[in-house]
C-alpha positions in Angstrom: -1.1 -14.6 9.8 -2.6 -16.1 13.0 -0.9 -19.3 14.1 -3.0 -22.5 14.5 -4.5 -23.0 18.0 -2.5 -26.3 18.4 0.7 -24.3 18.1 -0.3 -22.0 20.9 -1.5 -24.6 23.5 1.0 -26.9 25.0 -0.1 -28.8 28.1 3.5 -29.8 28.7 4.4 -26.2 29.2 1.4 -24.9 31.1 -2.2 -25.8 31.9 -3.3 -22.1 32.3 -4.7 -19.9 29.4 -6.2 -16.5 29.2 -9.0 -16.3 26.5 -10.9 -13.3 25.2 -14.0 -13.4 23.0 -15.5 -10.3 21.4 -18.9 -9.5 19.8 -19.2 -8.5 16.1 -22.6 -6.8 15.9 -22.8 -3.1 16.9 -20.9 -1.9 20.0 -22.9 -3.0 23.0 -24.5 -6.4 22.4 -24.3 -7.3 26.1 -24.7 -3.7 27.4 -26.9 -0.8 26.4 -27.4 0.0 22.7 -26.9 3.8 22.5 -28.8 4.0 19.2 -32.1 2.4 20.5 -31.6 2.8 24.3 -32.4 -0.9 24.6 -30.5 -2.6 27.4 -28.9 -6.0 26.9 -27.3 -6.1 30.4 -29.1 -9.4 31.2 -26.9 -11.2 28.6 -23.8 -10.6 30.8 -25.5 -12.9 33.3 -26.1 -15.5 30.6 -22.4 -15.7 30.0 -21.5 -15.8 33.7 -24.1 -18.5 34.5 -23.0 -20.6 31.5 -19.4 -20.4 32.5 -20.1 -21.8 36.0 -22.2 -24.5 34.4 -19.6 -25.7 31.9 -16.8 -26.0 34.4 -18.9 -28.7 36.0 -18.9 -30.7 32.8 -15.5 -30.1 31.2 -12.2 -31.1 32.8 -11.4 -27.4 32.9 -11.3 -25.1 35.9 -12.3 -21.4 36.0 -9.6 -19.2 37.6 -10.9 -15.8 36.8 -13.4 -14.1 34.5 -15.0 -10.7 33.8 -18.0 -10.2 31.4 -17.9 -6.8 29.8 -20.4 -5.0 27.5 -19.0 -6.3 24.2 -16.5 -9.0 25.2 -15.5 -11.3 28.1 -12.2 -12.6 29.6 -11.7 -16.0 31.1 -8.6 -17.7 32.6 -8.9 -21.4 32.3 -6.9 -24.3 33.8 -6.9 -27.6 32.0 -7.1 -30.6 34.4 -5.6 -33.3 32.4 -5.3 -35.6 35.4 -9.1 -35.5 36.0 -9.9 -36.2 32.4 -7.5 -39.2 32.3 -9.1 -40.6 35.5 -12.7 -40.6 34.1 -14.1 -44.0 33.3 -15.8 -44.5 29.9 -19.1 -44.3 31.7 -18.2 -40.9 33.2 -16.9 -39.5 29.9 -20.2 -40.5 28.2 -22.2 -38.9 31.0 -20.3 -35.7 30.8 -20.5 -35.6 27.0 -24.3 -36.3 27.0 -24.8 -33.1 29.2 -23.6 -31.2 26.1 -24.6 -33.3 23.1 -26.8 -36.3 22.3 -23.8 -38.5 21.6 -24.4 -41.3 19.1 -26.5 -44.5 18.8 -23.9 -46.6 20.5 -23.4 -44.3 23.5 -27.2 -44.0 23.9 -27.6 -47.8 23.9 -24.7 -48.1 26.3 -26.4 -45.7 28.7 -29.6 -47.8 28.5 -27.6 -50.8 29.6 -27.9 -52.7 26.2 -25.3 -55.3 25.4 -22.9 -54.2 22.6 -21.0 -56.5 20.3 -17.2 -56.5 20.3 -17.0 -54.4 17.2 -19.5 -51.9 18.6 -17.6 -51.7 21.9 -14.4 -51.0 20.0 -16.1 -48.2 18.0 -17.6 -46.7 21.2 -14.2 -46.8 22.9 -12.8 -44.7 20.0 -15.6 -42.2 20.4 -15.0 -42.1 24.2 -11.4 -41.2 23.8 -12.2 -38.5 21.3 -14.8 -37.0 23.7 -12.3 -37.3 26.6 -9.9 -35.2 24.6 -12.6 -32.6 23.7 -13.7 -32.3 27.3 -10.2 -30.9 28.2 -9.9 -28.8 25.1 -10.1 -25.0 25.4 -11.3 -24.6 21.9 -14.3 -26.9 22.5 -15.0 -25.2 25.8 -15.1 -21.8 24.1 -17.1 -23.2 21.2 -19.8 -24.6 23.5 -20.0 -21.4 25.5 -20.1 -19.1 22.6 -22.6 -21.1 20.5 -25.1 -21.3 23.3 -25.0 -17.6 24.0 -25.2 -16.7 20.3 -28.3 -18.9 19.9 -30.0 -17.2 22.8 -29.1 -13.7 21.6 -30.2 -14.5 18.0 -33.5 -15.8 19.2 -34.1 -12.7 21.4 -33.1 -10.4 18.5 -35.1 -12.5 16.0 -32.2 -12.6 13.6 -29.4 -14.9 12.4 -25.7 -14.5 11.8 -22.6 -14.2 13.8 -22.7 -12.9 17.4 -19.0 -13.5 18.3 -15.8 -13.0 16.3 -14.8 -16.2 14.6 -11.6 -16.6 16.6 -11.0 -16.0 20.3 -7.7 -14.7 21.5 -5.6 -17.0 23.6 -2.5 -16.3 25.8 -0.6 -19.1 27.5 0.4 -18.2 31.1 3.7 -19.9 31.6 4.4 -19.3 35.3 2.9 -18.0 38.6 3.9 -14.4 37.9 2.1 -14.4 34.5 -1.0 -16.1 36.1 -1.4 -13.8 39.0 -0.8 -10.7 36.9 -3.3 -11.8 34.3 -5.9 -12.7 37.0 -5.6 -9.2 38.5 -5.9 -7.7 35.0 -9.1 -9.6 34.3 -10.7 -9.0 37.7 -10.0 -5.2 37.4 -11.6 -4.9 33.9 -14.8 -3.2 35.2 -12.8 -0.8 37.4 -10.6 0.3 34.4 -13.7 0.7 32.3 -15.3 2.8 35.1 -18.2 0.4 35.3 -17.4 -0.1 39.0 -15.4 1.8 41.6 -14.1 -1.2 43.6 -13.6 -4.9 43.0 -16.4 -6.1 45.3 -19.0 -4.2 43.4 -17.7 -5.3 39.9 -20.7 -7.2 38.5 -20.1 -10.4 36.6 -16.5 -10.9 37.8 -14.7 -13.7 39.6 -13.3 -11.3 42.2 -16.8 -10.3 43.3 -17.7 -13.9 43.8 -14.5 -14.7 45.7 -14.9 -11.6 48.0 -18.6 -12.3 48.8 -17.8 -15.9 49.6 -14.8 -15.0 51.8 -16.9 -12.6 53.8 -19.0 -15.5 55.1 -16.3 -18.1 55.4 -14.8 -19.1 58.8 -11.4 -19.6 57.1 -11.4 -17.9 53.7 -8.0 -19.4 52.8 -9.2 -23.0 53.2 -9.9 -24.3 49.6 -13.1 -26.1 50.7 -14.5 -22.8 52.1 -14.0 -20.9 48.8 -16.4 -20.5 45.9 -17.3 -24.0 44.6 -17.1 -23.3 40.8 -13.9 -21.2 40.9 -10.5 -22.8 41.1 -9.5 -22.4 44.8 -6.4 -20.7 46.2 -4.4 -23.4 47.8 -2.1 -21.3 49.9 1.6 -20.7 49.8 3.8 -23.6 48.3 4.5 -26.5 50.6 5.4 -30.1 50.4 1.9 -31.5 50.0 0.0 -29.0 48.0 -3.8 -29.6 47.3 -5.1 -28.7 43.9 -5.3 -24.9 43.4 -3.6 -21.7 42.8 -0.4 -21.4 44.9 -1.2 -18.2 46.8 -3.4 -17.3 49.8 -6.8 -16.0 48.8 -6.7 -13.1 51.3 -3.3 -12.0 49.8 -4.8 -12.0 46.3 -7.9 -10.0 47.4 -5.7 -7.5 49.1 -3.5 -7.2 46.0 -6.5 -6.6 43.7 -7.9 -4.0 46.1 -4.7 -2.1 46.3 -4.3 -2.4 42.5 -7.8 -1.1 42.0 -6.9 2.1 44.0 -4.0 2.7 41.6 -6.5 2.7 38.7 -9.3 4.9 40.3 -8.8 8.6 39.7 -10.6 9.5 43.0 -8.3 7.4 45.2 -4.6 7.7 45.7 -3.0 4.3 46.0 0.2 2.5 45.5 1.6 -1.1 45.8 4.3 -1.3 48.4 6.2 -4.6 48.0 6.5 -4.7 51.8 2.7 -4.9 52.0 2.2 -7.3 49.1 3.4 -10.9 49.8 2.5 -11.9 46.2 4.7 -9.3 44.6 7.5 -9.9 47.0 7.5 -13.6 46.2 7.3 -13.1 42.5 9.9 -10.3 42.5 7.7 -7.9 40.5 8.5 -4.2 41.0 5.6 -1.9 41.9 6.0 0.3 38.8 5.9 -2.8 36.6 2.8 -4.1 38.4 1.0 -0.9 37.7 1.7 -1.3 34.0 0.8 -5.0 33.9 -2.7 -4.5 35.4 -3.5 -1.9 32.8 -1.9 -3.3 29.7 -1.5 -7.1 30.1 -3.6 -8.1 27.0 -2.0 -5.6 24.6 1.6 -6.0 25.8 2.1 -9.7 25.3 1.7 -12.1 22.5 0.5 -15.8 22.7 2.8 -16.7 25.6 3.5 -14.9 28.8 6.1 -15.6 31.5 9.8 -15.3 32.2 12.1 -15.1 29.3 13.7 -18.5 30.2 10.3 -20.2 30.3 9.2 -18.5 27.0 12.4 -19.7 25.2 11.8 -23.2 26.4 8.2 -23.3 25.2 9.0 -21.8 21.8 11.8 -24.3 21.3 9.6 -27.2 22.1 6.9 -26.0 19.7 9.4 -25.4 16.9 9.1 -21.6 16.7 11.8 -19.9 14.7 11.3 -16.6 16.4 10.4 -15.9 20.1 7.2 -13.7 20.2 7.1 -11.1 23.0 10.5 -11.8 24.4 11.3 -8.2 25.1 8.2 -7.6 27.2 8.7 -10.8 29.2 12.3 -9.8 29.9 11.2 -6.4 31.2 8.1 -7.3 33.3 8.9 -10.8 34.5 12.5 -10.8 35.7 
């Protein structure tokens, strides 16, 4: 039986999560329907555009994504600090970009004076909305409901568009995060929808590469793509917000990994040429497996065995899911 989402998400353990949502009707709801030859490719852009829009509303960062024909992957970072620093006014403004709020929040926005009891009631609503604005389940709900409504209107039908429950994996450390990001970014290459990362439509790696090509210093966080969580460079004493690797190292790693997947190119990952793998102590043979099997190999939590045991203990798990795979691939 699937575990409740609250037992799979622990902000004390990690703010990074890999989520996958799949369609339920026919095989290619976002691609080409082989039965009717009708193309739904434009829906992939719906998902991509909505993703970039929502990260500007939620206290959630987008690390990586790929939109496929019948499913999509996202890697999200929960910014608890940002959500806690929002004023009541800011929370209401963010929430009103998604929903109408209630009568009290609407009156507050209009500058009307509220009684003490009304102010207390509104404060309770604000704190509830603040929690929802950094909640992955709410993020996925808003994203999926909007796309489903658009698709149903286009198809002139009703009913489910997505599976009822999205898959979630907690990424417990840097090794799990970077392996999952490469796995997500290389989805179109594995599916033979593209032959190299920079031509992979509707992926974060394409966005990052195109922006890097025009940047004076692609490793500077402020010169990277605005709606993707930036790479902040190698760990140092005063780290800005971002993923703790150089963007250029990550792009090189994904490019080399893509050559390992493509049948028409001979490629390998030499640890001497890959600073990320060197730093994370991941063997080349293990990396090749991870970028092809990340989603199927691991359960709800991914990281070193030590970190996995810590998290499961804090969440009250009697058994440790996926311990063998974590021991093998994340030494």
